[in-house]
C-alpha positions in Angstrom: 57.8 71.8 -30.4 61.6 71.8 -30.7 63.7 71.9 -27.6 67.0 73.8 -27.3 69.4 74.6 -24.6 68.2 76.0 -21.3 69.1 79.5 -20.2 72.6 79.2 -18.6 72.5 82.5 -16.8 69.1 81.8 -15.2 70.5 78.4 -13.9 73.6 80.1 -12.6 71.6 82.8 -10.7 69.3 80.2 -9.2 72.1 78.0 -7.9 74.0 81.0 -6.7 71.0 82.2 -4.7 70.3 78.7 -3.3 74.0 78.2 -2.3 74.2 81.6 -0.7 70.9 80.8 1.1 72.3 77.7 2.6 75.4 79.6 3.9 73.2 82.3 5.5 70.7 79.8 7.0 73.6 78.2 8.8 75.0 81.6 9.9 71.7 82.9 11.1 70.5 79.7 12.8 73.4 78.0 14.5 72.9 79.7 17.8 69.2 79.0 18.0 69.9 75.4 16.8 72.4 74.9 19.6 70.1 76.5 22.3 66.8 74.9 21.3 68.0 71.6 19.8 71.5 71.0 21.1 72.8 71.0 17.5 74.3 74.0 15.8 73.6 72.3 12.4 70.0 71.5 13.2 68.4 74.0 10.8 71.2 73.8 8.2 70.9 70.0 7.9 67.2 70.2 7.3 67.5 73.0 4.8 70.3 71.1 3.0 68.0 68.0 2.6 65.2 70.2 1.2 67.7 71.9 -1.1 69.0 68.6 -2.5 65.4 67.4 -3.1 64.5 70.8 -4.6 67.4 70.7 -7.0 66.4 67.2 -8.2 62.8 68.5 -8.7 64.2 71.5 -10.5 66.0 69.4 -13.1 62.9 67.1 -13.5 60.5 70.0 -14.0 62.9 71.8 -16.4 62.6 68.8 -18.7 58.8 68.6 -18.7 57.3 70.6 -21.6 55.5 73.6 -20.1 52.6 73.0 -22.6 51.5 70.0 -20.6 50.4 72.3 -17.8 47.8 73.9 -20.1 46.6 70.4 -21.1 46.1 69.4 -17.5 45.1 72.8 -16.1 41.8 71.5 -14.8 43.5 68.9 -12.6 46.0 71.5 -11.4 43.2 73.9 -10.6 41.2 71.4 -8.6 44.3 70.0 -6.9 45.4 73.5 -5.7 41.9 74.3 -4.4 41.6 70.9 -2.7 44.9 71.5 -0.9 43.7 74.8 0.4 40.6 73.2 1.7 42.6 70.4 3.5 44.2 73.0 5.7 40.9 73.4 7.6 40.4 69.7 8.2 41.3 68.8 11.8 44.2 66.5 12.0 45.7 67.7 8.7 45.8 71.4 9.2 48.4 72.7 11.6 48.1 75.9 13.5 51.3 78.0 13.9 51.2 81.4 15.6 47.5 81.7 15.3 47.4 80.9 11.6 46.3 77.6 10.0 48.5 77.6 6.9 50.2 74.2 7.1 49.4 70.6 6.3 51.3 68.1 8.4 52.0 64.7 6.9 54.1 62.8 9.4 57.4 64.6 9.8 56.8 66.8 6.7 54.8 70.0 6.7 54.1 72.3 3.8 52.1 75.4 3.0 49.4 74.7 0.3 49.2 78.5 -0.4 52.7 78.2 -1.9 51.5 75.6 -4.4 48.2 77.5 -4.9 50.0 80.6 -6.1 51.7 78.6 -8.9 48.4 76.8 -9.7 46.6 80.1 -10.0 49.2 81.5 -12.3 49.0 78.4 -14.6 45.3 78.6 -14.7 45.2 82.4 -15.4 47.8 82.1 -18.2 45.8 79.2 -19.8 42.3 80.9 -19.5 43.6 84.2 -20.9 44.8 82.4 -24.1 41.5 80.6 -24.4 39.5 83.8 -23.9 41.7 86.1 -26.0 38.8 87.0 -28.4 36.5 88.0 -25.5 38.9 89.8 -23.2 37.3 93.2 -24.0 34.0 92.0 -22.7 34.0 91.9 -18.9 31.2 89.3 -18.3 32.4 86.9 -21.0 36.1 87.4 -20.8 37.2 88.5 -17.3 34.4 87.6 -14.9 34.7 83.8 -15.0 38.5 83.7 -14.2 38.0 86.4 -11.6 35.5 84.3 -9.8 38.0 81.4 -9.7 40.7 83.7 -8.5 38.3 85.1 -5.8 37.9 81.5 -4.6 41.6 81.1 -4.3 42.0 84.4 -2.5 39.1 83.7 -0.1 40.5 80.4 1.0 44.0 81.9 1.6 42.5 84.9 3.5 40.7 82.4 5.8 44.0 80.8 6.9 44.7 83.8 7.3 47.6 84.7 5.0 46.9 88.1 3.6 50.4 88.7 2.0 50.2 85.5 0.0 46.7 86.6 -1.2 48.2 89.9 -2.5 51.1 88.1 -4.2 48.7 85.6 -5.9 46.3 88.3 -7.0 49.0 90.7 -8.2 50.7 88.0 -10.3 47.4 86.9 -11.9 46.3 90.5 -12.6 49.6 91.2 -14.3 49.0 88.2 -16.5 45.5 89.5 -17.3 46.8 92.9 -18.1 49.5 91.6 -20.4 47.0 89.3 -22.1 45.2 92.4 -23.4 42.4 93.1 -20.9 41.1 96.7 -20.9 42.8 99.0 -18.5 39.5 100.6 -17.5 38.2 97.2 -16.5 41.2 96.6 -14.2 40.8 100.1 -12.7 37.2 99.5 -12.0 38.1 96.1 -10.5 40.7 97.7 -8.3 38.3 100.4 -7.1 35.7 97.7 -6.3 38.3 95.7 -4.4 39.4 98.6 -2.2 36.5 98.3 0.4 37.2 94.6 0.6 40.9 95.1 1.2 40.2 97.8 3.9 37.8 95.4 5.6 40.3 92.6 5.6 43.1 94.8 7.0 40.9 96.2 9.8 38.9 93.1 10.6 41.4 91.8 13.1 43.0 93.8 15.9 46.5 92.5 15.3 46.3 93.8 11.6 45.2 97.2 12.8 48.0 97.3 15.3 50.6 96.3 12.7 49.3 99.2 10.4 49.6 101.7 13.3 53.0 100.5 14.5 55.0 99.8 11.3 55.8 103.5 10.6 56.9 104.1 14.2 57.6 100.7 15.9 59.1 102.5 18.9 55.5 103.2 20.0 55.4 99.6 21.2 59.0 98.5 21.4 58.4 95.4 23.5 55.3 94.3 21.6 54.2 94.7 18.0 57.2 96.9 17.2 59.8 94.6 18.7 60.6 92.5 15.6 60.9 95.6 13.3 63.2 97.4 15.8 65.5 94.4 16.2 65.6 94.1 12.4 66.7 97.7 12.1 69.3 97.2 14.9 70.8 94.5 12.7 70.8 96.4 9.4 72.1 99.7 10.9 75.4 98.5 12.5 76.2 96.5 9.4 77.5 99.6 7.7 79.2 99.4 4.4 81.1 96.1 4.8 79.3 94.4 7.7 80.6 92.8 10.8 81.8 89.7 8.9 80.2 86.4 8.1 79.0 84.7 11.3 79.5 87.7 13.5 75.9 88.9 13.8 74.8 90.0 17.3 71.0 90.1 16.6 70.8 86.4 15.8 71.8 85.6 19.4 68.1 85.4 20.5 67.4 89.1 19.8 65.8 89.0 16.4 62.9 86.4 16.1 62.8 84.4 12.9 66.3 85.5 12.0 66.8 82.5 9.7 63.3 82.7 8.0 61.5 85.9 7.2 64.1 88.3 8.6 67.2 86.6 7.2 68.0 89.7 5.1 68.6 91.7 8.3 71.3 89.2 9.3 72.8 89.4 5.8 72.9 93.2 6.0 74.5 93.0 9.5 77.2 90.5 8.6 77.9 91.5 5.0 76.9 95.1 5.1 75.4 97.4 2.5 77.6 95.9 -0.2 76.5 92.3 0.5 72.8 93.3 0.7 73.1 95.3 -2.6 74.8 92.4 -4.4 72.0 90.1 -3.3 69.4 92.6 -4.6 71.3 92.8 -7.9 71.1 89.0 -8.2 67.3 89.2 -7.9 67.2 92.0 -10.5 69.3 89.8 -12.8 66.8 86.9 -12.2 63.9 89.2 -13.2 65.6 90.5 -16.3 66.5 86.9 -17.5 62.9 85.8 -16.6 61.3 88.6 -18.6 63.6 87.9 -21.5 62.7 84.3 -21.5 59.0 85.1 -21.4 59.2 87.5 -24.3 61.0 84.9 -26.4 58.5 82.2 -25.7 57.1 80.6 -28.9 53.4 81.0 -27.8 51.2 83.2 -25.7 50.7 80.6 -23.0 54.5 80.3 -22.4 54.9 84.1 -22.4 52.0 84.7 -20.0 53.1 81.8 -17.7 56.7 83.2 -17.6 55.5 86.7 -16.8 53.3 85.4 -14.0 56.2 83.4 -12.5 58.6 86.4 -12.7 55.9 88.7 -11.1 55.4 86.2 -8.3 59.1 86.2 -7.4 59.3 89.9 -7.7 56.4 90.6 -5.4 57.6 88.1 -2.8 61.1 89.6 -2.8 59.7 93.2 -2.5 57.3 92.2 0.3 60.1 90.5 2.3 62.6 93.4 1.8 59.9 95.9 2.6 59.0 94.2 5.9 62.7 93.8 7.0 63.5 97.5 6.3 60.3 98.7 8.0 58.7 100.0 4.8 55.8 97.5 5.1 53.9 96.0 8.1 55.3 92.8 9.4 53.9 89.8 7.5 55.1 86.2 6.9 56.8 86.2 3.5 60.1 84.3 3.1 62.9 85.6 0.9 62.9 83.4 -2.3 65.7 80.8 -2.3 67.3 82.3 0.8 65.0 81.9 3.8 64.8 78.7 5.9 61.8 76.7 5.0 61.5 73.5 2.9 58.1 74.2 1.2 59.1 77.7 0.2 62.4 76.5 -1.3 60.7 73.6 -3.0 58.1 75.8 -4.7 60.7 78.3 -5.7 62.6 75.5 -7.5 59.4 74.2 -9.0 58.5 77.6 -10.5 62.0 78.2 -11.6 62.1 74.8 -13.3 59.0 75.8 -15.3 60.7 79.0 -16.3 63.8 77.2 -17.3 61.8 74.8 -19.5 60.2 77.8 -21.3 63.7 79.0 -22.1 64.4 75.7 -23.8 61.7 76.5 -26.4 62.4 80.2 -26.9 62.2 81.5 -30.5 65.7 82.1 -32.0 66.6 85.7 -32.7 66.5 85.2 -36.5 63.1 83.7 -36.3 61.9 86.6 -34.2 63.1 89.1 -36.7 61.4 87.3 -39.6 58.2 87.1 -37.6 58.3 90.8 -36.9 58.8 91.6 -40.6 55.7 89.6 -41.4 53.7 91.5 -38.7 52.9 88.6 -36.4 49.5 89.0 -34.6 49.7 89.6 -30.9 47.3 90.4 -28.0 49.1 93.6 -27.0 52.7 94.7 -27.9 54.2 93.0 -24.9 52.7 89.7 -25.6 54.3 89.1 -29.0 57.4 86.9 -28.5 60.4 88.9 -29.4 58.6 92.2 -29.8 60.5 93.6 -26.8 64.1 92.7 -25.9 65.9 93.2 -22.7 
């Protein structure tokens, strides 16, 4: 498979988001770093180290042919599941705020669910290509991969991390749909999953309370509604232009997790509606470039893998923005490339590196047109490289 130049605009957007994230992590965390650790640069220095390591990984991954992931998909699948199991082993798994989502290896901690999302996407893209001829038969085509995905989701729910479960499942179901699965099968699957989702959302008191509070957080302003209220208090006063970089009031011990899950609230407070809108436009540009790269992939695996990665980023961004703006219940989803957190940034760069490598192998425009004239075979219209252009 010939290799060309990577997508420059995708690289530019990724580095712009990462650089902006470093600036905002420092702005949102310097007060907490000074108070808790005696160092205003405490969080920034750690994020900078992770960012440098992530950029190095990004360039390494962007030079590894994405076809190798299909070749070693079995090892990737088993490795991802094994990491999810390790979370529950005493001494390895680390409990934070009542959830066991982390593995602690000396001074380094990371969330296996972040890696599991990417592993599940690679597996789903690979198995959909392998089963393309039997996708219309539920038992032979869809049931085996759905059982594997159910195992992924079950382990992540047990942590518990419901939002990551939804992101993983949504990304993989998007791949399955684009691969050519029957829409009625997906509808029946969704209908069958509704009772399970309702049970998960109501099985714990704190989840029920979040559902009751998120539409009107002022019912419990000092309890479950506190974080949402403080987030809105940050966004509202930001106005059109914001208070200026570094001038946030809410980050001064008012808004919890201001440098992590709720960093967008600080962005809106300091840079205003214009700053927040420009950031959202950057994410939209990332999605557009990602879809374009996926549709120009030379094979179905590359296309489905690219679609899965873009969907994962899209859902994670929508979840974070929805929580910060009180449109969704509070849940722990970081803003891609922006929020403080080494494992999140590392996995974002890993996934983006794979997407960039797919762009190196995209089909030239002239080749696409020739293929279209010859009537190239495809799974459904969206899966034919070059059949749609953005």
